[in-house]
Kinemage of the C-alpha trace (Angstrom):
@kinemage 1
@onewidth
@group {chain A} dominant
@subgroup {mainchain}
@vectorlist {calphas} color= white
{ca met a 1} P 3.757 34.549 -20.063
{ca his a 2} L 2.281 32.386 -22.800
{ca val a 3} L 4.167 29.320 -21.487
{ca ala a 4} L 2.736 29.808 -17.976
{ca ile a 5} L -0.809 30.065 -19.337
{ca arg a 6} L -0.274 26.989 -21.542
{ca leu a 7} L 1.018 24.867 -18.686
{ca asn a 8} L -1.715 26.067 -16.351
{ca lys a 9} L -4.398 25.010 -18.822
{ca arg a 10} L -2.927 21.563 -19.139
{ca val a 11} L -2.443 21.187 -15.403
{ca leu a 12} L -5.983 22.342 -14.663
{ca ile a 13} L -7.433 19.882 -17.165
{ca leu a 14} L -5.403 17.057 -15.679
{ca val a 15} L -6.333 18.005 -12.105
{ca leu a 16} L -9.997 17.905 -13.177
{ca val a 17} L -9.504 14.407 -14.619
{ca ile a 18} L -7.871 13.255 -11.367
{ca ala a 19} L -10.653 14.777 -9.272
{ca leu a 20} L -13.423 13.164 -11.341
{ca thr a 21} L -11.667 9.785 -11.275
{ca ala a 22} L -11.127 9.943 -7.521
{ca ile a 23} L -14.649 11.121 -6.695
{ca thr a 24} L -16.181 8.413 -8.875
{ca phe a 25} L -14.089 5.682 -7.257
{ca trp a 26} L -14.388 6.939 -3.679
{ca ser a 27} L -18.149 7.529 -3.763
{ca gly a 28} L -19.120 4.568 -5.911
{ca ser a 29} L -16.901 1.844 -4.512
{ca arg a 30} L -14.068 2.455 -2.102
{ca tyr a 31} L -15.507 4.369 0.843
{ca pro a 32} L -18.878 2.575 0.887
{ca ser a 33} L -16.945 -0.711 0.951
{ca leu a 34} L -14.649 0.491 3.724
{ca asp a 35} L -17.630 1.794 5.687
{ca glu a 36} L -19.250 -1.632 5.417
{ca lys a 37} L -16.096 -3.328 6.677
{ca ala a 38} L -15.814 -0.813 9.516
{ca ile a 39} L -19.404 -1.532 10.604
{ca met a 40} L -18.855 -5.295 10.485
{ca gly a 41} L -15.481 -5.010 12.206
{ca gly a 42} L -14.037 -8.305 13.378
{ca ser a 43} L -17.145 -10.168 12.243
{ca ala a 44} L -16.470 -9.442 8.561
{ca ala a 45} L -16.345 -12.675 6.585
{ca leu a 46} L -13.110 -13.794 4.954
{ca glu a 47} L -14.290 -16.023 2.135
{ca asp a 48} L -10.815 -16.651 0.723
{ca pro a 49} L -7.293 -16.681 2.226
{ca leu a 50} L -6.436 -13.505 0.270
{ca ser a 51} L -9.836 -11.858 -0.213
{ca phe a 52} L -12.958 -10.760 1.608
{ca glu a 53} L -15.255 -12.099 -1.102
{ca ala a 54} L -14.837 -15.185 -3.247
{ca ser a 55} L -16.646 -15.639 -6.545
{ca ile a 56} L -15.264 -19.196 -6.669
{ca gln a 57} L -15.575 -21.093 -3.419
{ca ile a 58} L -12.767 -23.439 -2.436
{ca gln a 59} L -14.037 -26.866 -1.399
{ca pro a 60} L -12.380 -29.084 1.238
{ca gly a 61} L -11.539 -31.751 -1.318
{ca asp a 62} L -9.893 -29.425 -3.838
{ca gly a 63} L -6.254 -30.128 -4.625
{ca ala a 64} L -3.456 -27.621 -4.136
{ca ala a 65} L -3.363 -26.523 -7.786
{ca lys a 66} L -7.110 -25.878 -7.854
{ca arg a 67} L -7.042 -23.968 -4.542
{ca ile a 68} L -4.156 -21.829 -5.779
{ca gly a 69} L -5.969 -21.116 -9.060
{ca tyr a 70} L -9.229 -20.221 -7.328
{ca thr a 71} L -7.487 -17.917 -4.846
{ca thr a 72} L -5.625 -16.195 -7.667
{ca ile a 73} L -8.875 -15.553 -9.537
{ca asn a 74} L -10.639 -14.338 -6.390
{ca trp a 75} L -7.717 -12.032 -5.607
{ca ile a 76} L -7.765 -10.511 -9.082
{ca glu a 77} L -11.526 -9.895 -8.890
{ca thr a 78} L -11.230 -8.384 -5.420
{ca asn a 79} L -8.516 -5.967 -6.545
{ca leu a 80} L -9.913 -5.207 -9.997
{ca glu a 81} L -11.597 -1.878 -9.201
{ca gly a 82} L -8.825 -0.689 -6.910
{ca met a 83} L -6.175 -1.671 -9.401
{ca ala a 84} L -7.975 0.103 -12.248
{ca phe a 85} L -8.123 3.209 -10.063
{ca gly a 86} L -4.443 2.843 -9.190
{ca leu a 87} L -3.457 2.474 -12.843
{ca met a 88} L -5.464 5.548 -13.846
{ca ile a 89} L -4.186 7.704 -10.992
{ca gly a 90} L -0.657 6.461 -11.590
{ca ala a 91} L -0.841 7.525 -15.237
{ca cys a 92} L -2.398 10.869 -14.256
{ca leu a 93} L 0.331 11.592 -11.718
{ca leu a 94} L 2.999 10.490 -14.187
{ca thr a 95} L 1.594 13.115 -16.555
{ca leu a 96} L 0.991 15.770 -13.895
{ca val a 97} L 4.439 15.575 -12.323
{ca gly a 98} L 5.926 15.943 -15.787
{ca leu a 99} L 3.988 19.185 -16.302
{ca ile a 100} L 5.199 20.755 -13.067
{ca ala a 101} L 8.587 22.431 -12.962
{ca thr a 102} L 9.094 21.910 -9.222
{ca arg a 103} L 8.701 18.235 -8.314
{ca gly a 104} L 9.963 18.177 -4.757
{ca his a 105} L 11.490 20.038 -1.831
{ca arg a 106} L 15.042 19.923 -0.569
{ca asn a 107} L 13.716 18.919 2.839
{ca gly a 108} L 13.034 15.186 2.903
{ca val a 109} L 10.465 15.501 5.684
{ca val a 110} L 8.438 17.951 3.603
{ca asn a 111} L 8.526 15.543 0.683
{ca thr a 112} L 7.412 12.724 2.985
{ca leu a 113} L 4.487 14.743 4.354
{ca leu a 114} L 3.456 15.545 0.782
{ca gly a 115} L 3.408 11.821 0.064
{ca val a 116} L 1.244 11.173 3.120
{ca ala a 117} L -1.145 13.929 2.017
{ca val a 118} L -1.494 12.197 -1.354
{ca gly a 119} L -1.562 8.611 -0.109
{ca ala a 120} L -3.766 8.684 2.992
{ca pro a 121} L -6.981 9.743 1.182
{ca leu a 122} L -6.473 7.259 -1.686
{ca gly a 123} L -8.105 4.463 0.283
{ca val a 124} L -6.478 1.626 -1.655
{ca cys a 125} L -4.289 -1.264 -0.580
{ca val a 126} L -0.544 -1.103 -1.060
{ca asn a 127} L -0.925 -3.277 -4.178
{ca cys a 128} L -3.233 -0.762 -5.870
{ca ala a 129} L -1.054 2.110 -4.610
{ca ala a 130} L 2.027 0.596 -6.274
{ca pro a 131} L 1.120 1.815 -9.808
{ca val a 132} L 0.474 5.250 -8.297
{ca ala a 133} L 3.944 5.244 -6.767
{ca lys a 134} L 5.452 4.116 -10.066
{ca gly a 135} L 3.736 6.943 -11.914
{ca met a 136} L 5.009 9.490 -9.407
{ca his a 137} L 8.557 8.141 -9.485
{ca asp a 138} L 8.789 7.864 -13.262
{ca gly a 139} L 7.380 11.366 -13.572
{ca gly a 140} L 10.238 12.693 -11.448
{ca ala a 141} L 8.788 12.927 -7.917
{ca arg a 142} L 11.158 12.669 -4.979
{ca leu a 143} L 11.769 9.241 -3.521
{ca glu a 144} L 10.369 10.208 -0.110
{ca thr a 145} L 7.123 11.358 -1.694
{ca thr a 146} L 6.808 8.203 -3.760
{ca leu a 147} L 7.403 5.830 -0.842
{ca ala a 148} L 5.268 7.787 1.637
{ca thr a 149} L 2.361 7.789 -0.812
{ca met a 150} L 2.529 4.018 -1.207
{ca phe a 151} L 2.895 3.193 2.493
{ca ser a 152} L 0.358 5.689 3.854
{ca ser a 153} L -2.517 4.633 1.593
{ca pro a 154} L -3.236 1.305 3.350
{ca thr a 155} L -2.200 2.420 6.846
{ca leu a 156} L -3.211 6.047 7.472
{ca asn a 157} L -6.594 6.221 5.763
{ca val a 158} L -9.205 7.675 8.133
{ca ile a 159} L -11.551 4.665 7.938
{ca val a 160} L -8.692 2.205 8.355
{ca leu a 161} L -7.603 4.138 11.438
{ca ser a 162} L -11.156 4.137 12.805
{ca met a 163} L -11.269 0.354 12.353
{ca leu a 164} L -7.940 0.022 14.137
{ca phe a 165} L -9.247 1.978 17.138
{ca ala a 166} L -12.522 0.031 17.188
{ca leu a 167} L -11.079 -3.481 16.963
{ca phe a 168} L -7.989 -3.548 19.162
{ca pro a 169} L -6.898 -2.773 22.726
{ca pro a 170} L -4.990 0.484 23.323
{ca tyr a 171} L -1.538 -1.079 23.594
{ca leu a 172} L -1.830 -2.791 20.199
{ca ile a 173} L -3.063 0.463 18.666
{ca ala a 174} L -0.129 2.332 20.208
{ca val a 175} L 2.459 -0.166 18.961
{ca lys a 176} L 0.939 -0.341 15.473
{ca leu a 177} L 0.680 3.437 15.023
{ca ser a 178} L 4.061 4.166 16.608
{ca leu a 179} L 5.867 1.768 14.292
{ca thr a 180} L 3.916 2.943 11.237
{ca leu a 181} L 4.607 6.626 11.898
{ca leu a 182} L 8.233 5.879 12.798
{ca phe a 183} L 8.723 4.107 9.499
{ca ile a 184} L 6.902 6.583 7.243
{ca leu a 185} L 7.783 9.906 8.879
{ca val a 186} L 11.268 9.159 10.211
{ca leu a 187} L 12.875 6.167 8.527
{ca val a 188} L 11.682 6.884 4.988
{ca pro a 189} L 13.306 10.364 4.854
{ca leu a 190} L 16.425 9.143 6.711
{ca leu a 191} L 16.889 6.147 4.445
{ca ser a 192} L 16.245 8.290 1.379
{ca arg a 193} L 18.900 10.773 2.414
{ca phe a 194} L 21.655 8.541 3.754
{ca val a 195} L 21.102 5.112 2.161
{ca phe a 196} L 19.203 5.811 -1.062
{ca ser a 197} L 21.060 8.974 -2.042
{ca arg a 198} L 21.480 7.845 -5.661
{ca glu a 199} L 17.798 6.981 -6.012
{ca arg a 200} L 16.603 10.130 -4.224
{ca ala a 201} L 17.236 12.538 -7.088
{ca pro a 202} L 14.350 13.129 -9.524
{ca thr a 203} L 14.487 10.783 -12.504
{ca tyr a 204} L 12.119 12.542 -14.892
{ca asp a 205} L 12.255 10.921 -18.304
{ca asp a 206} L 11.101 13.098 -21.204
{ca ala a 207} L 10.905 10.001 -23.390
{ca val a 208} L 8.170 8.607 -21.190
{ca cys a 209} L 5.821 11.405 -20.305
{ca ala a 210} L 4.766 15.024 -20.384
{ca val a 211} L 5.485 17.772 -22.852
{ca gln a 212} L 8.458 17.083 -25.093
{ca pro a 213} L 10.876 20.042 -25.045
{ca ser a 214} L 11.518 19.505 -28.756
{ca val a 215} L 7.817 19.871 -29.606
{ca pro a 216} L 6.696 23.136 -27.997
{ca ala a 217} L 3.029 23.987 -27.798
{ca pro a 218} L 1.750 26.770 -30.037
{ca pro a 219} L 1.385 30.264 -28.554
{ca asn a 220} L -1.954 31.084 -26.952
{ca glu a 221} L -2.929 27.411 -26.885
{ca ser a 222} L -6.705 27.027 -26.721
{ca trp a 223} L -8.556 24.943 -24.157
{ca pro a 224} L -9.523 22.329 -26.784
{ca gly a 225} L -5.904 22.205 -27.914
{ca ala a 226} L -4.674 21.754 -24.340
{ca ala a 227} L -7.290 19.057 -23.769
{ca arg a 228} L -6.178 17.164 -26.876
{ca thr a 229} L -2.541 17.356 -25.787
{ca val a 230} L -3.329 16.139 -22.275
{ca ala a 231} L -5.472 13.310 -23.656
{ca ser a 232} L -2.690 12.194 -25.980
{ca ile a 233} L -0.061 12.232 -23.248
{ca leu a 234} L -2.382 10.574 -20.744
{ca leu a 235} L -3.328 7.739 -23.085
{ca arg a 236} L 0.337 7.065 -23.791
{ca asn a 237} L 1.123 7.048 -20.089
{ca ile a 238} L -1.807 4.750 -19.294
{ca gly a 239} L -0.378 2.252 -21.761
{ca tyr a 240} L 3.071 2.696 -20.224
{ca ile a 241} L 1.799 2.025 -16.672
{ca val a 242} L -0.397 -0.915 -17.712
{ca val a 243} L 2.354 -2.700 -19.645
{ca arg a 244} L 4.878 -2.333 -16.830
{ca thr a 245} L 2.639 -3.156 -13.863
{ca val a 246} L -0.231 -5.471 -14.822
{ca pro a 247} L 1.933 -8.538 -15.623
{ca leu a 248} L 3.661 -8.123 -12.256
{ca met a 249} L 0.259 -7.772 -10.589
{ca leu a 250} L -0.891 -11.114 -12.014
{ca leu a 251} L 2.377 -12.759 -10.975
{ca ala a 252} L 2.066 -11.336 -7.461
{ca gly a 253} L -1.478 -12.677 -7.106
{ca leu a 254} L -0.332 -16.132 -8.183
{ca leu a 255} L 2.689 -16.119 -5.851
{ca gly a 256} L 0.554 -14.913 -2.957
{ca ala a 257} L -1.892 -17.761 -3.572
{ca val a 258} L 0.950 -20.278 -3.681
{ca val a 259} L 2.395 -19.093 -0.378
{ca val a 260} L -0.913 -18.777 1.465
{ca his a 261} L -1.894 -22.344 0.555
{ca leu a 262} L 1.468 -24.072 0.857
{ca val a 263} L 2.550 -22.178 3.991
{ca pro a 264} L -0.718 -21.256 5.731
{ca ile a 265} L -0.453 -18.694 8.521
{ca ser a 266} L -2.411 -20.941 10.877
{ca ser a 267} L 0.351 -23.553 10.739
{ca leu a 268} L 2.963 -20.966 11.729
{ca leu a 269} L 0.906 -19.733 14.668
{ca glu a 270} L 0.882 -23.212 16.208
{ca his a 271} L 4.619 -23.088 16.928
{ca glu a 272} L 6.014 -21.875 20.227
{ca pro a 273} L 7.134 -18.273 19.620
{ca thr a 274} L 10.842 -17.869 18.947
{ca ile a 275} L 12.794 -15.213 17.096
{ca phe a 276} L 12.815 -17.525 14.060
{ca ser a 277} L 9.103 -18.296 14.091
{ca val a 278} L 8.221 -14.624 14.612
{ca gly a 279} L 10.577 -13.734 11.753
{ca ala a 280} L 8.837 -16.290 9.539
{ca val a 281} L 5.440 -14.780 10.365
{ca ala a 282} L 6.796 -11.306 9.609
{ca leu a 283} L 8.126 -12.473 6.237
{ca ile a 284} L 4.803 -14.083 5.324
{ca gly a 285} L 2.976 -10.912 6.368
{ca ile a 286} L 5.230 -8.727 4.227
{ca phe a 287} L 4.929 -11.087 1.256
{ca leu a 288} L 1.155 -11.592 1.000
{ca pro a 289} L -0.690 -9.095 -1.279
{ca val a 290} L -3.840 -8.620 0.796
{ca pro a 291} L -6.659 -6.067 0.190
{ca ile a 292} L -7.013 -2.951 2.308
{ca ala a 293} L -8.234 -3.582 5.887
{ca phe a 294} L -7.811 -7.347 5.410
{ca asp a 295} L -4.978 -7.242 7.953
{ca leu a 296} L -7.202 -5.622 10.595
{ca val a 297} L -10.038 -8.099 10.190
{ca leu a 298} L -7.765 -11.150 10.091
{ca val a 299} L -5.763 -10.122 13.162
{ca ala a 300} L -8.952 -9.240 15.052
{ca val a 301} L -10.137 -12.798 14.392
{ca leu a 302} L -6.784 -14.201 15.546
{ca val a 303} L -6.828 -12.163 18.758
{ca ser a 304} L -10.393 -13.286 19.500
{ca ala a 305} L -9.346 -16.896 18.895
{ca gly a 306} L -6.519 -16.594 21.421
{ca ala a 307} L -3.575 -16.601 19.011
{ca pro a 308} L -0.242 -15.666 20.634
{ca met a 309} L -0.085 -11.897 20.901
{ca ile a 310} L 3.453 -11.785 19.550
{ca tyr a 311} L 2.279 -13.297 16.258
{ca ser a 312} L -0.872 -11.173 16.130
{ca met a 313} L 1.034 -7.909 16.543
{ca thr a 314} L 3.678 -8.938 14.013
{ca leu a 315} L 0.958 -9.570 11.429
{ca leu a 316} L -0.902 -6.407 12.392
{ca phe a 317} L 2.132 -4.376 11.353
{ca thr a 318} L 3.525 -6.345 8.412
{ca leu a 319} L 0.349 -7.601 6.729
{ca gly a 320} L -0.870 -4.830 4.442
{ca ile a 321} L 1.899 -2.213 4.598
{ca phe a 322} L 3.931 -3.931 1.847
{ca ser a 323} L 3.767 -7.058 -0.306
{ca val a 324} L 5.451 -8.935 -3.099
{ca tyr a 325} L 3.738 -6.763 -5.754
{ca pro a 326} L 5.051 -3.339 -4.648
{ca phe a 327} L 8.373 -5.124 -4.009
{ca phe a 328} L 8.464 -5.964 -7.744
{ca ile a 329} L 7.475 -2.398 -8.658
{ca val a 330} L 10.123 -0.820 -6.415
{ca trp a 331} L 12.758 -3.300 -7.624
{ca asn a 332} L 12.113 -2.547 -11.313
{ca ser a 333} L 11.235 1.151 -11.132
{ca ile a 334} L 13.508 2.497 -8.398
{ca ser a 335} L 16.248 -0.009 -7.527
{ca pro a 336} L 16.745 -3.497 -6.050
{ca arg a 337} L 18.535 -1.915 -3.094
{ca val a 338} L 15.495 0.151 -2.117
{ca ala a 339} L 13.211 -2.889 -2.415
{ca val a 340} L 15.435 -5.123 -0.273
{ca val a 341} L 16.253 -2.542 2.398
{ca val a 342} L 12.633 -1.438 2.774
{ca thr a 343} L 11.532 -5.066 3.109
{ca ala a 344} L 14.237 -5.815 5.693
{ca val a 345} L 13.374 -2.741 7.769
{ca leu a 346} L 9.659 -3.575 7.748
{ca val a 347} L 10.319 -7.192 8.755
{ca leu a 348} L 12.580 -6.023 11.593
{ca leu a 349} L 9.992 -3.519 12.814
{ca gly a 350} L 7.312 -6.212 12.692
{ca ile a 351} L 9.436 -8.526 14.836
{ca val a 352} L 10.226 -5.760 17.318
{ca gly a 353} L 6.562 -4.770 17.480
{ca gly a 354} L 5.581 -8.371 18.172
{ca phe a 355} L 7.965 -8.675 21.108
{ca ile a 356} L 6.937 -5.278 22.529
{ca ala a 357} L 3.231 -6.110 22.342
{ca asp a 358} L 3.821 -9.553 23.856
{ca glu a 359} L 5.736 -8.064 26.764
{ca ile a 360} L 2.944 -5.582 27.467
{ca his a 361} L 0.366 -8.365 27.172
{ca gln a 362} L 2.267 -10.610 29.572
{ca ala a 363} L 2.687 -7.732 32.016
{ca asp a 364} L -1.080 -7.136 31.933
{ca ile a 365} L -1.684 -10.817 32.665
{ca arg a 366} L 0.759 -10.750 35.567
{ca asp a 367} L -0.887 -7.645 36.977
{ca met a 368} L -4.317 -9.232 36.668
{ca leu a 369} L -3.186 -12.439 38.396
{ca glu a 370} L -1.532 -10.449 41.167
{ca tyr a 371} L -4.724 -8.467 41.690
{ca leu a 372} L -6.838 -11.628 41.806
{ca asn a 373} L -4.466 -13.223 44.320
{ca gln a 374} L -4.735 -10.186 46.541
{ca glu a 375} L -8.512 -10.217 46.328
{ca leu a 376} L -8.694 -13.899 47.150
């Protein structure tokens, strides 16, 4: 009885910390920013190849090294608040999962839906959701929950979905949502069960987080005592998450800047669509660590400019759902196999989505031309 009360006190304190952190971030930064982007829609300015805003403007005469450096700095500044939120929530969930005896369900679909319930309201890009996923995984959460949390945050947020419906024609919306839901709700649990069976089991590490079994709490632990314990554990876990994710974040920003300047998307879109060129666009989309909703605004601009629909749809699916940064996190925290297979599946789905959308688009054009011929 005393153990249950002790754990409940610690869990309640930690849940309060999570709630205060989330409310502060959502009300002070995230949702006002997303609302602004939703209102601006396709007219939102893209001041940098990887960011909405740029504190350092790239000039036409700047060399490659300077452009890469400026984009890296702009990317870090753009993601600073979201990343700080992700680091804090990741450490909180690392601590919380360690305090809960039951960390998952035997049913993979249930675990996946739990991940969606956690991830969709977060309102952060997949880069900022990566530390959250790491915290959940290292705390012992099920693989399906970890992956679903990371993938649903940039794709199934209510404002992101409202932007999707406002900016694109119905067939693009249908393809985008169908592939996203297929991947998160069907493929993630199937892959976790049949391909990632070794990684699926909880991997809770008492040396990393939560209450050490060898150091039991005193009976009838007071609220101040529980608060001190939670604070101590949480601070240790914040340091753990920061050390293991921030260096990779900086590397990902630099690599993204290198790719976006040395292999600009606009140059790829000029090629006649083939399976190889569409695959290249899908790979670039998966690689680039863009902010939340950046994919929607960029693709809306491309569609308005008359870019080939096959490329536009491929980017609409791949750009934003994953990137080189969460790839690093998954590779180091879960396994290289999970990172590679997830990337390959997303690239394949992006290619398939591009061809499906292009076929529908071409059919609409044929129908329109046929109608005009009949009228004339």
